[in-house]
MIROBA-509884 format. One line per 3 residues: number of its first residue (from 1); their letters; for each residue x, y, z of C-alpha. Coordinates in steps of 0.5 Angstrom, whole numbers. Layout:
<sites>
NUM	a	X Y Z  ...
</sites>
This chain:
<sites>
1	mgn	221 222 265  225 226 260  230 232 261
4	qss	225 238 262  231 243 262  231 248 255
7	ait	237 245 251  233 244 245  233 253 245
10	akp	240 252 245  242 252 238  237 249 231
13	nsv	241 244 231  241 241 239  235 236 241
16	vig	232 234 248  233 227 249  229 221 253
19	det	231 217 258  234 212 256  236 207 261
22	ssv	232 202 261  230 204 253  233 200 248
25	lkl	230 206 242  232 213 243  226 219 243
28	saq	229 226 242  225 233 240  227 239 236
31	tey	223 245 235  222 249 228  225 256 232
34	nqm	230 256 238  225 261 241  219 266 239
37	nld	216 272 242  210 273 247  205 274 242
40	sqe	200 268 240  203 263 235  203 257 231
43	lyl	209 252 231  212 246 227  216 241 232
46	mas	218 233 232  219 228 235  225 223 232
49	ida	225 216 233  233 212 233  233 204 233
52	psm	241 202 235  244 197 231  243 190 231
55	kve	246 185 236  249 178 234  242 175 238
58	rap	236 176 233  229 175 234  226 169 229
61	idi	221 170 225  215 167 220  214 168 214
64	tcv	209 165 210  210 167 201  203 167 197
67	idi	206 166 190  202 168 184  202 162 179
70	sgs	198 164 174  199 163 166  203 170 166
73	msg	208 168 171  210 164 167  218 163 164
76	skl	223 167 166  219 171 172  217 165 176
79	llv	224 161 175  227 167 179  222 167 184
82	ikt	224 160 185  231 161 186  230 168 190
85	lkf	225 164 195  231 159 195  237 162 197
88	mid	231 166 201  231 159 205  239 158 206
91	qfs	239 166 210  234 163 216  235 159 223
94	sed	232 153 226  228 158 229  225 161 224
97	kls	219 158 220  217 158 213  210 156 209
100	svt	208 157 203  201 158 199  200 158 191
103	fnh	194 161 187  191 162 180  185 161 180
106	ete	185 157 185  189 156 191  193 150 194
109	vva	199 150 201  205 148 198  207 149 206
112	npt	206 148 213  209 152 217  215 149 218
115	amt	222 149 222  227 152 218  231 145 220
118	san	236 143 215  232 137 213  226 142 212
121	kes	230 147 208  231 141 202  224 139 202
124	ikn	221 145 202  226 147 196  223 140 192
127	rid	217 142 194  218 150 191  222 147 185
130	rlf	216 143 182  211 150 181  209 151 175
133	atn	205 157 171  197 157 169  190 160 169
136	gtn	188 166 171  189 170 178  184 169 184
139	lce	189 174 188  184 177 195  183 168 196
142	gll	191 168 195  192 172 201  187 170 205
145	kgi	189 162 205  196 166 206  194 169 212
148	stl	189 162 215  197 158 214  202 164 218
151	skt	196 162 223  198 155 225  204 158 227
154	tts	204 162 234  213 162 236  214 168 233
157	dik	212 176 235  215 177 228  210 174 223
160	svl	209 177 215  206 174 209  209 175 202
163	lft	204 176 197  208 176 190  204 178 184
166	dge	205 180 177  198 181 174  191 185 177
169	atd	185 180 180  182 178 175  177 172 180
172	git	174 172 187  174 179 190  177 184 185
175	dtd	176 190 189  181 194 192  177 196 199
178	kiv	174 189 200  181 186 199  183 189 205
181	saa	177 189 208  177 181 207  185 181 209
184	kka	183 185 215  177 181 218  182 175 216
187	ikk	188 177 221  182 180 227  180 172 226
190	sfk	186 168 226  191 172 231  187 174 237
193	knn	192 175 241  196 178 237  194 180 231
196	tvn	200 185 229  201 182 221  205 185 215
199	vft	204 184 209  208 186 204  208 185 197
202	fgf	211 185 190  207 186 183  213 185 177
205	ged	212 187 171  207 193 168  201 190 169
208	hsg	200 190 176  195 195 180  201 199 184
211	tvl	194 201 188  192 195 189  199 192 192
214	nti	200 199 195  194 199 199  193 193 201
217	ake	201 194 204  198 200 207  192 198 211
220	nng	196 191 214  202 194 216  207 191 211
223	qyy	210 195 205  209 195 197  215 194 192
226	yik	215 195 185  220 190 180  221 193 174
229	gvd	225 187 171  227 180 174  234 182 175
232	eia	230 187 180  227 181 184  233 180 188
235	saf	235 186 191  227 187 193  227 180 197
238	sdc	233 182 200  232 190 202  225 186 205
241	lgg	228 180 208  234 184 211  228 189 215
244	lls	225 183 218  231 179 220  234 186 224
247	vaa	227 188 226  229 191 233  222 194 237
250	qnl	214 193 235  207 196 237  211 203 237
253	klm	205 208 240  208 216 240  203 220 245
256	vep	203 227 245  200 231 251  200 239 250
259	cdg	202 243 256  198 248 258  196 254 253
262	vsi	198 249 248  194 246 243  194 241 238
265	kai	193 244 231  195 237 226  199 231 227
268	lts	203 231 220  204 224 219  202 217 216
271	ynk	201 213 220  195 211 224  192 216 228
274	isd	187 212 233  187 219 237  188 226 237
277	nev	194 225 240  196 218 239  200 215 233
280	rig	201 208 232  207 206 228  208 200 228
283	diy	215 196 227  222 199 227  228 196 224
286	aee	235 196 227  239 203 225  232 206 224
289	hkd	229 213 224  223 215 224  221 223 225
292	vvl	213 225 227  211 232 225  206 236 228
295	evv	204 243 229  202 247 235  197 254 237
298	idk	201 255 243  198 262 247  201 269 249
301	ate	206 269 255  206 275 260  213 274 261
304	msa	220 271 259  221 264 260  224 256 258
307	qpi	216 255 257  214 248 257  211 246 250
310	vnf	209 238 249  210 231 253  212 226 248
313	sls	211 218 250  214 213 247  211 205 248
316	yyd	213 200 245  215 192 244  222 190 245
319	vis	223 183 242  230 181 244  228 181 251
322	kql	220 180 250  219 186 255  215 192 254
325	sst	219 199 255  218 205 254  221 212 255
328	evm	218 220 254  221 227 253  220 234 255
331	vti	221 241 250  221 246 252  222 253 248
334	drv	224 261 251  219 265 250  223 273 250
337	kda	220 279 248  223 280 241  225 274 238
340	dck	229 277 231  234 273 232  231 267 233
343	qvn	235 260 228  231 256 224  232 249 225
346	sev	234 246 218  231 238 220  225 240 222
349	vkq	224 244 215  227 238 212  221 233 216
352	klr	216 238 214  218 238 206  218 231 207
355	vkt	210 231 209  209 235 204  211 232 199
358	vea	208 225 201  202 230 201  202 231 194
361	ldq	204 225 193  197 222 195  194 228 192
364	srt	197 228 184  195 220 185  189 221 185
367	cad	188 227 179  192 222 176  188 216 176
370	agn	183 220 175  185 221 169  188 228 170
373	ise	195 227 169  197 236 167  194 237 174
376	als	197 231 177  204 233 173  204 240 176
379	ile	202 238 182  209 234 183  213 240 180
382	iak	210 245 185  213 240 190  220 239 187
385	kel	220 248 186  219 248 193  224 242 195
388	can	230 246 190  228 253 194  230 250 200
391	nng	236 246 198  241 247 202  246 242 200
394	eey	243 236 203  244 230 200  236 228 201
397	ysn	233 234 197  237 232 190  235 225 192
400	vtd	227 227 193  227 232 187  231 227 183
403	klq	226 222 184  220 226 183  222 228 177
406	etm	223 220 174  217 220 176  214 225 172
409	nnm	218 223 166  213 216 167  207 220 168
412	ntv	206 223 160  200 220 158  194 216 162
415	eey	197 209 159  204 211 161  202 213 168
418	ssr	198 206 168  205 202 167  210 204 170
421	gnk	208 212 173  203 210 178  208 204 181
424	mmc	214 210 182  209 214 186  206 208 190
427	tmw	214 207 192  216 214 193  210 215 197
430	tee	212 208 201  219 210 202  216 218 204
433	syq	212 216 208  215 212 213  222 214 212
436	rsc	224 206 210  228 204 204  224 199 198
439	dpv	231 199 195  238 196 198  242 199 195
442	nsq	239 206 191  235 209 198  238 213 203
445	yst	233 211 208  237 204 207  240 200 213
448	gek	247 196 213  243 190 216  239 190 209
451	rka	245 192 205  248 186 208  243 182 206
454	fgk	243 185 199  250 183 199  248 176 200
457	fki	243 176 194  248 179 189  251 172 189
460	f	247 168 189
</sites>
């Protein structure tokens, strides 16, 4: 069990840290205030998870690339995707496996899961070189074929589908909810023992639906990348690959156990809440940091004390040792007669605002999708003003407000929103929801391994 001292109340920025003797991940917690009076009241607090820097050893990965070769992908887009895929192949070790599927109005398996030995790398590169673009876009069938192809290999715990497209689904199943449902069923059917499969989506240009690709990724443990032009393809690829090559742990589950006299009012997160007190976070990359904010109601106290509030427990699968692991921490707060001198924890405030920004992005996108651009802009403007009002000089605030403004600048009309604003909003939603970069260079959530991968991609 973690420390049960009231160290968390010593000063606003202090934390309680869990037992790290056998845990790869560090679990800590903070409260919004360092003390509270004896009255019944609400309180915000958060659990934070930190992954260590990358070790020399890494877990092998299995990837299936699903490539749109419809007519609109012809020319520089497909050529650069091919070039980037070939360079990506060179970064794999012989323990990694790659497969490839193409789709237009129909699907084709270009390569079944293949160990990335030197000879096999050259063979797959030659097959990829022969790709050409023609006909329509059966996105759903391509995705399903990619999932079934990936299921032919079982050597790695890290299994991912990378879907590349520049347009909306025109053939086969085209409804977003039906595509997501079909993908989930395919994963459950194909991966009965370990159905943790990440689906990453890459949308090129202005003609694809950011909402569709973001939903597919969000509902399948993955991430959406918006690629404005061909010069951004390498950046998106390297961000994705840098993450997959540095997975520290999988299947993270955070349990929240309120103590006597405490009830959970809300867990404020975009992660999957599988019960009222359990959050499924998924995987975490080396150097990543995750925060889960919650609001609790604390009963009236009869005496001054360091009161236990919540016990956080984190369980996960260590991909290097291939073992299940866990850690936990107890959070306390000082109950005092007079809390007029209480101090505010700026980190908890920042994470509360991050969550509110995510909610604003959700609400704004719903309005904009319905054609109500003025209301959508108003929601983002309010979120921006609240961030500015709380700006304490941290770079985080200027980064987020700048991105909000850039998004707003690209959604002044329904047409502009559809072509650019929607994609930018989906990208920002992803980064702020999961504290994970979509850009290895310009994102505050980038990691050393992602930047290292981008450095390699820049030279090709």
